[in-house]
ZAZAPA-973009 format. One record per residue (C-alpha): residue number from 0; residue in three letters; x, y negated, z. Coordinates in Angstrom, 3 decimals, decimal comma, padded with zeros to 6 digits, always signed. Each point is the difference from the previous one (the first is absolute). Example, Ala and Ser with C-alpha at 12.3 -4.5 7.8 and 13.67 -1.06 7.14 Angstrom:
<rs>
+-----+------+----------+----------+----------+
! seq ! type !        X !        Y !        Z !
+-----+------+----------+----------+----------+
!   0 !  ALA ! +012,300 ! +004,500 ! +007,800 !
!   1 !  SER ! +001,370 ! -003,440 ! -000,660 !
+-----+------+----------+----------+----------+
</rs>
This chain:
<rs>
+-----+------+----------+----------+----------+
! seq ! type !        X !        Y !        Z !
+-----+------+----------+----------+----------+
!   0 !  ASN ! +144,357 ! -187,214 ! +141,258 !
!   1 !  SER ! -002,604 ! -002,276 ! +001,452 !
!   2 !  SER ! -003,534 ! +000,075 ! -001,476 !
!   3 !  ILE ! -002,899 ! -002,438 ! -000,177 !
!   4 !  ASN ! -003,605 ! +000,984 ! -000,197 !
!   5 !  ASP ! -002,282 ! -002,589 ! -001,560 !
!   6 !  THR ! -003,604 ! +000,065 ! -001,092 !
!   7 !  ILE ! -001,771 ! -002,352 ! -002,423 !
!   8 !  LEU ! -003,806 ! -000,051 ! -000,772 !
!   9 !  VAL ! -000,868 ! +000,229 ! -003,650 !
!  10 !  MET ! -003,493 ! +000,039 ! -001,668 !
!  11 !  PRO ! +000,383 ! +001,002 ! -003,579 !
!  12 !  ALA ! -003,068 ! +000,404 ! -002,132 !
!  13 !  ASP ! +001,514 ! +002,890 ! -001,914 !
!  14 !  THR ! +002,762 ! +002,549 ! +000,447 !
!  15 !  SER ! +003,195 ! -002,123 ! +000,125 !
!  16 !  LEU ! +003,729 ! +000,469 ! +000,250 !
!  17 !  TYR ! +001,983 ! -002,031 ! +002,647 !
!  18 !  PHE ! +003,730 ! -000,327 ! +000,422 !
!  19 !  VAL ! +001,817 ! -000,636 ! +003,347 !
!  20 !  THR ! +003,559 ! -001,142 ! +000,247 !
!  21 !  GLY ! +002,306 ! +000,575 ! +002,942 !
!  22 !  THR ! +003,034 ! -002,258 ! +000,610 !
!  23 !  ASN ! +002,759 ! +000,156 ! +002,389 !
!  24 !  VAL ! +003,750 ! -000,935 ! +000,149 !
!  25 !  CYS ! +000,775 ! +003,141 ! -002,162 !
!  26 !  GLY ! -002,305 ! -001,130 ! -002,789 !
!  27 !  SER ! -003,597 ! +000,778 ! -000,923 !
!  28 !  SER ! -002,208 ! +002,764 ! -001,319 !
!  29 !  LYS ! -003,419 ! +000,214 ! -001,687 !
!  30 !  SER ! -002,847 ! +002,401 ! +000,435 !
!  31 !  SER ! -003,445 ! +000,300 ! -001,649 !
!  32 !  VAL ! -003,222 ! +000,659 ! +001,844 !
!  33 !  TYR ! -003,272 ! +001,014 ! -001,869 !
!  34 !  VAL ! -003,245 ! -001,016 ! +001,603 !
!  35 !  ASN ! -002,801 ! +002,126 ! -001,268 !
!  36 !  VAL ! -003,344 ! -001,691 ! +000,058 !
!  37 !  ILE ! -002,963 ! +002,287 ! +000,204 !
!  38 !  PRO ! -003,218 ! -001,712 ! -001,102 !
!  39 !  ASN ! -003,260 ! +000,467 ! +001,815 !
!  40 !  PRO ! -002,348 ! +002,131 ! -002,062 !
!  41 !  ARG ! -003,069 ! -001,731 ! -001,296 !
!  42 !  ILE ! -003,558 ! +001,276 ! -000,437 !
!  43 !  PHE ! -001,772 ! -000,623 ! -003,395 !
!  44 !  ASN ! -003,153 ! +001,165 ! -001,832 !
!  45 !  VAL ! -002,184 ! +000,347 ! +003,127 !
!  46 !  GLN ! -003,075 ! +002,136 ! -000,912 !
!  47 !  PRO ! -002,728 ! -000,194 ! +002,691 !
!  48 !  SER ! -003,087 ! +002,199 ! -000,518 !
!  49 !  SER ! -003,639 ! +000,137 ! +000,917 !
!  50 !  ARG ! -002,810 ! +002,590 ! +000,191 !
!  51 !  CYS ! -003,714 ! +000,302 ! +000,913 !
!  52 !  GLY ! -000,571 ! +001,568 ! +003,389 !
!  53 !  ASN ! +002,297 ! +001,720 ! +002,344 !
!  54 !  GLY ! +003,063 ! +001,930 ! -001,319 !
!  55 !  SER ! +003,715 ! -000,238 ! -000,820 !
!  56 !  LEU ! +001,626 ! -002,291 ! -002,638 !
!  57 !  SER ! +003,296 ! +000,021 ! -001,844 !
!  58 !  LEU ! +002,153 ! -003,264 ! +000,324 !
!  59 !  SER ! +003,111 ! -000,530 ! -002,039 !
!  60 !  VAL ! +002,947 ! -002,347 ! -000,343 !
!  61 !  TYR ! +003,390 ! -000,235 ! -001,770 !
!  62 !  VAL ! +003,267 ! -000,687 ! +001,710 !
!  63 !  ASP ! +003,021 ! -001,354 ! -001,917 !
!  64 !  LEU ! +002,607 ! +001,764 ! +002,124 !
!  65 !  GLY ! -000,090 ! +003,049 ! +002,243 !
!  66 !  THR ! -003,209 ! +001,643 ! +001,426 !
!  67 !  VAL ! -003,073 ! -001,290 ! +001,825 !
!  68 !  ARG ! -001,506 ! +000,450 ! +003,468 !
!  69 !  TRP ! -003,700 ! -000,362 ! +000,825 !
!  70 !  PHE ! -001,384 ! -001,292 ! +003,298 !
!  71 !  SER ! -003,293 ! -000,824 ! +001,532 !
!  72 !  ALA ! +001,312 ! -003,225 ! +001,635 !
!  73 !  LEU ! +001,812 ! -003,136 ! -001,218 !
!  74 !  THR ! +002,758 ! +000,626 ! +002,393 !
!  75 !  GLU ! +001,311 ! +003,163 ! +001,851 !
!  76 !  GLY ! -002,375 ! +002,936 ! +000,078 !
!  77 !  SER ! +000,443 ! +003,635 ! -001,174 !
!  78 !  GLN ! +001,030 ! +000,813 ! -003,585 !
!  79 !  LEU ! -002,877 ! +001,438 ! -001,938 !
!  80 !  ALA ! +001,619 ! +000,949 ! -003,446 !
!  81 !  THR ! +003,042 ! -000,504 ! -002,112 !
!  82 !  THR ! -001,402 ! +000,234 ! -003,579 !
!  83 !  THR ! -000,939 ! -002,861 ! -002,315 !
!  84 !  THR ! -003,498 ! +001,369 ! -000,101 !
!  85 !  PHE ! -001,648 ! +000,421 ! +003,330 !
!  86 !  THR ! -003,347 ! +001,905 ! +000,624 !
!  87 !  THR ! -001,710 ! -001,436 ! +003,043 !
!  88 !  PRO ! -001,725 ! +002,108 ! +002,695 !
!  89 !  ASN ! -003,809 ! -000,029 ! -000,148 !
!  90 !  LEU ! -001,241 ! -003,543 ! +000,463 !
!  91 !  SER ! -003,366 ! -001,335 ! +001,199 !
!  92 !  SER ! +000,937 ! -003,755 ! -000,279 !
!  93 !  THR ! +002,237 ! -002,111 ! -002,040 !
!  94 !  THR ! +003,656 ! +000,422 ! +001,351 !
!  95 !  THR ! +003,170 ! -001,779 ! -000,946 !
!  96 !  PHE ! +003,360 ! +002,014 ! -000,147 !
!  97 !  TYR ! +003,456 ! -001,335 ! -000,203 !
!  98 !  VAL ! +003,071 ! +000,994 ! -002,040 !
!  99 !  GLU ! +003,531 ! -000,835 ! +000,039 !
! 100 !  GLY ! +003,035 ! +001,038 ! -002,171 !
! 101 !  ILE ! +003,226 ! +001,485 ! +001,465 !
! 102 !  TYR ! +003,362 ! +000,229 ! -001,796 !
! 103 !  ASN ! +003,367 ! +001,035 ! +001,629 !
! 104 !  GLY ! -001,460 ! -000,947 ! +003,387 !
! 105 !  CYS ! -001,185 ! -003,516 ! -001,130 !
! 106 !  VAL ! -003,815 ! -000,449 ! +000,138 !
! 107 !  SER ! -002,324 ! -002,574 ! -001,642 !
! 108 !  GLU ! -000,165 ! -003,411 ! +001,694 !
! 109 !  THR ! -003,654 ! +000,540 ! +000,877 !
! 110 !  ARG ! -002,447 ! +002,836 ! -000,452 !
! 111 !  THR ! -002,645 ! -000,381 ! -002,973 !
! 112 !  PRO ! -003,682 ! +000,457 ! +000,733 !
! 113 !  VAL ! -001,978 ! +002,406 ! -002,160 !
! 114 !  THR ! -003,730 ! +000,154 ! +000,598 !
! 115 !  ALA ! -002,235 ! +003,159 ! -000,205 !
! 116 !  THR ! -003,532 ! -001,379 ! -000,410 !
! 117 !  ILE ! -003,082 ! +001,890 ! +001,094 !
! 118 !  ASN ! -003,148 ! -001,360 ! -001,674 !
! 119 !  PRO ! -003,205 ! +001,051 ! +001,846 !
! 120 !  ILE ! -002,748 ! +002,167 ! -001,615 !
! 121 !  VAL ! -003,312 ! -001,654 ! +000,833 !
! 122 !  PRO ! -003,105 ! +002,141 ! +000,144 !
! 123 !  ILE ! -003,563 ! -000,883 ! -000,922 !
! 124 !  SER ! -001,554 ! -001,834 ! +003,017 !
! 125 !  THR ! -003,616 ! +000,735 ! -000,562 !
! 126 !  LYS ! -002,352 ! +001,618 ! -002,563 !
! 127 !  SER ! -003,595 ! -000,593 ! -000,952 !
! 128 !  ASP ! -001,961 ! +002,976 ! -001,482 !
! 129 !  GLY ! -002,905 ! -000,808 ! -002,436 !
! 130 !  ASN ! -003,349 ! +001,495 ! -000,866 !
! 131 !  VAL ! -002,554 ! +000,005 ! -002,842 !
! 132 !  CYS ! -003,306 ! +001,660 ! -000,351 !
! 133 !  GLY ! -000,551 ! +002,254 ! -002,996 !
! 134 !  SER ! +002,906 ! -001,105 ! -002,290 !
! 135 !  GLY ! +001,965 ! -003,102 ! -000,697 !
! 136 !  SER ! +003,172 ! -001,877 ! +000,705 !
! 137 !  VAL ! +001,190 ! -000,250 ! +003,664 !
! 138 !  VAL ! +002,052 ! -002,774 ! +001,550 !
! 139 !  ILE ! +002,493 ! +001,300 ! +002,417 !
! 140 !  GLY ! +002,815 ! -001,892 ! +001,866 !
! 141 !  ALA ! +003,152 ! -000,086 ! +002,084 !
! 142 !  THR ! +002,271 ! -002,397 ! +001,769 !
! 143 !  ALA ! +003,643 ! -000,256 ! +000,546 !
! 144 !  PRO ! +002,441 ! -002,476 ! +001,504 !
! 145 !  GLN ! +000,524 ! -003,360 ! -001,706 !
! 146 !  GLY ! +002,226 ! +000,170 ! -002,970 !
! 147 !  CYS ! -000,734 ! +003,538 ! -000,943 !
! 148 !  THR ! -001,715 ! +001,202 ! -003,227 !
! 149 !  ILE ! -002,719 ! +002,624 ! +000,220 !
! 150 !  SER ! -000,172 ! +002,463 ! -002,852 !
! 151 !  TRP ! -002,778 ! +002,502 ! -000,781 !
! 152 !  TYR ! +000,119 ! +003,538 ! -001,377 !
! 153 !  ASN ! -002,221 ! +002,877 ! -000,554 !
! 154 !  GLU ! +002,596 ! +002,516 ! +001,049 !
! 155 !  GLN ! +001,735 ! +000,497 ! +003,404 !
! 156 !  THR ! +003,437 ! +000,047 ! -001,665 !
! 157 !  GLY ! +001,253 ! -001,076 ! -003,457 !
! 158 !  GLY ! -002,452 ! -001,329 ! -002,532 !
! 159 !  ILE ! -000,339 ! -003,451 ! -001,385 !
! 160 !  SER ! -001,288 ! -002,997 ! +001,877 !
! 161 !  LEU ! -003,582 ! -000,821 ! -000,661 !
! 162 !  GLY ! +000,311 ! -003,545 ! +001,323 !
! 163 !  THR ! +001,335 ! -002,107 ! +002,793 !
! 164 !  GLY ! -001,614 ! -002,209 ! +002,620 !
! 165 !  ALA ! -001,771 ! +000,270 ! +003,301 !
! 166 !  THR ! -003,115 ! +001,293 ! -001,676 !
! 167 !  PHE ! -000,580 ! +002,456 ! -002,846 !
! 168 !  THR ! -003,144 ! +000,568 ! -002,015 !
! 169 !  THR ! -000,269 ! +003,692 ! -001,179 !
! 170 !  PRO ! -001,249 ! +000,981 ! -003,303 !
! 171 !  ILE ! -003,573 ! +001,441 ! -000,179 !
! 172 !  LEU ! -000,128 ! +002,881 ! +002,266 !
! 173 !  THR ! -002,614 ! +002,745 ! +000,168 !
! 174 !  SER ! +001,646 ! +001,937 ! +002,957 !
! 175 !  SER ! +001,941 ! -001,002 ! +003,009 !
! 176 !  THR ! +003,688 ! -000,586 ! -000,849 !
! 177 !  THR ! +003,131 ! -000,680 ! +002,074 !
! 178 !  PHE ! +002,339 ! -002,718 ! -001,229 !
! 179 !  TYR ! +003,395 ! -000,918 ! +001,560 !
! 180 !  CYS ! +001,985 ! -003,157 ! +000,625 !
! 181 !  ASP ! +003,424 ! -000,937 ! +001,136 !
! 182 !  ALA ! +001,771 ! -003,275 ! +001,034 !
! 183 !  THR ! +003,182 ! -001,268 ! -001,712 !
! 184 !  THR ! +002,170 ! -002,522 ! +001,843 !
! 185 !  THR ! +001,967 ! -002,828 ! -001,522 !
! 186 !  PHE ! +003,067 ! +002,164 ! +000,294 !
! 187 !  GLY ! -001,709 ! +002,617 ! -002,190 !
! 188 !  CYS ! -000,529 ! +002,512 ! +002,811 !
! 189 !  ILE ! -003,149 ! +002,066 ! -000,537 !
! 190 !  SER ! -002,211 ! +001,567 ! +002,830 !
! 191 !  SER ! -001,510 ! +003,458 ! -000,150 !
! 192 !  ARG ! -003,456 ! -000,116 ! -001,476 !
! 193 !  THR ! -003,181 ! -000,408 ! +002,040 !
! 194 !  ALA ! -003,342 ! +001,749 ! -001,076 !
! 195 !  VAL ! -002,973 ! -002,144 ! -000,524 !
! 196 !  ASN ! -003,393 ! +001,525 ! -000,693 !
! 197 !  ALA ! -002,562 ! -001,029 ! -002,530 !
! 198 !  THR ! -003,160 ! +001,843 ! +000,981 !
! 199 !  VAL ! -002,887 ! +000,617 ! -002,439 !
! 200 !  SER ! -003,161 ! +000,656 ! +002,030 !
! 201 !  ALA ! -002,867 ! +001,857 ! -001,446 !
! 202 !  ILE ! -003,215 ! -002,018 ! -000,446 !
! 203 !  PRO ! -002,898 ! +001,813 ! +001,777 !
! 204 !  GLN ! -002,651 ! +001,282 ! -002,173 !
! 205 !  ILE ! -003,715 ! +000,210 ! +000,946 !
! 206 !  THR ! -001,109 ! +003,582 ! -000,715 !
! 207 !  SER ! -003,630 ! -000,282 ! +001,120 !
! 208 !  VAL ! -002,561 ! -002,406 ! +001,032 !
+-----+------+----------+----------+----------+
</rs>
């Protein structure tokens, strides 16, 4: 009744069936051994996100097996969420998060980065009011950082753009009027509007000599 313990190393690509045969002077016997290969889950369809200004963003991925785990670091770190769609905390700058799949205790070989991009909102830098005596057109102006487009309006919110550029020539005015401008970055982020005044000054009249 002696026994022999023996171990061999196998590296199957898929679940496989192996057979082992034991032989002694009394004969031989055969047994089967199943080796179940659990694949590492893989992350697909990574969906980063972006926004203008501070706030939270929704990031999403797809995993072929099991569930996902989100982290703020490429390795180690605390788990942030376990859903395929992850809503970030409020962000003030571009931040990369990392996600891995987990299935039957097996995790993805590496974590996948997913970026939440915060594009800055750039305000108008300076403004230039204008003046005319009596009535007429007034040239007003504003500046913004390089690459921004300045748009002009006659309303503080809404309305249709009257024109774009660092200067704006008003229509003929007979009274003082406030116009508004904003700056749009190359990422499409629009600032709040800045008031720019076009003043119509009365021409003094000689009443007696």
